[in-house]
N, C-alpha and C positions, 0 to 999 in steps of 0.2 A: 359860190365853194371854195376854202381855204383848201391848200395844198401844206401836209403841213412834213418834211423828213426828220426821223427820227434816230435816232444811235440804239441799236438792242442796249450796247450798255446800260443805259439810260432809262429803255422803258421801261424795267420794272417796277419802280415804285409812281412812275406813274400812271401806268394801264387801266387804273380805273378810270380815269380820267380821259383815255388812252380810246375807251371802250365805250365811253357814253358822249365822246364828243363823234365818231361815227352810229350811235346808233345815230342821233338826231342829227345826219345827213349833215349839218356843216364844215367836213372837214374831212380831203383823203390822207389818209398816212397811212406813212414810208416804210416801212423799218428798214436801218440803211445800216451794214457794219464797214466796218473803218470805207465809207464811202462809198459802199459797192446798194445799191437796195435791194433790198433777201426780198422782203415781205410786206405784205400790207393784211391792216387792221382796218374791215368793211361788218357794217350788219348784216346780224345772217337773216335783212332783209335782202339786200345787196347779192349780198353769196347768194342767194336762191333764187333770185332776178337772171346775175352773170350762169348761173352753170345751168339754166331754165327749171328750177323746180316748182318754180312759180304756176308756172304754166299745166303741171301737175296737180300743183293743188286744188285747181279750178278746179278740173272733173269731177264729178259723181264717183262715188265707189258704189261696181256690180254687191249687191247684195252678196252677203255669205253662200249663204245656202245658192246661192245664182252658181257663183264661184263654181265653190266644191263636186256640180253637180257636173259644169262644164269642162275644166277637169281630168275627173274623172273619163266622160265622154271624149273628148279628147285621148288620152288615158288607154283606152281600151282599141278608140279608132285609130292607133298609131299599135300596139302589138301588144301593147304592157298592159294583161287584164286579166295576171294576176296578184297577189302581192311580192311573190318570187322575182316575178323581171323585174317591177317595179324599182325592186331594191336591189339587183345591177343593175337598171336605171342612176342610181342613185351614188352608185358604188366605179361604175365609168366619170362618170361626171364630176367626181371630186378625186377619180384617178387622170382625168382630163385636167381638170387648173391646175391638181400640184404638177403636173408638171408642164404643165404654163408661165406656171411661175419659177420655175429652177431654167428652167432656158430664159426667162423673163430676168432673174436676179445670174444666170451667168452673164450672161450681155452686160452686167451694169448698168439696167432699167429699173 
């Protein structure tokens, strides 16, 4: 496998060819900016393998009806036995997610 470093400013005209090379798996393409490595062009298969998605895709999915029944049962068992309680739960989760994102943003992450 060949490795290539491509300056970001020069990559645009050749982007289609760079993508083709990454899909064929014949080349590792690193995009640089002023000599500093900034990004990598990967095939979707390589990306999914890298982050572990390929494992998830190998698993059989639960039928939607079974999922719905099990999810409903889990909600009821956890005390969310009415529409209003589920709506409150969703609002709480959304508020927590907003607060976490705000905190990360303040930290510069």
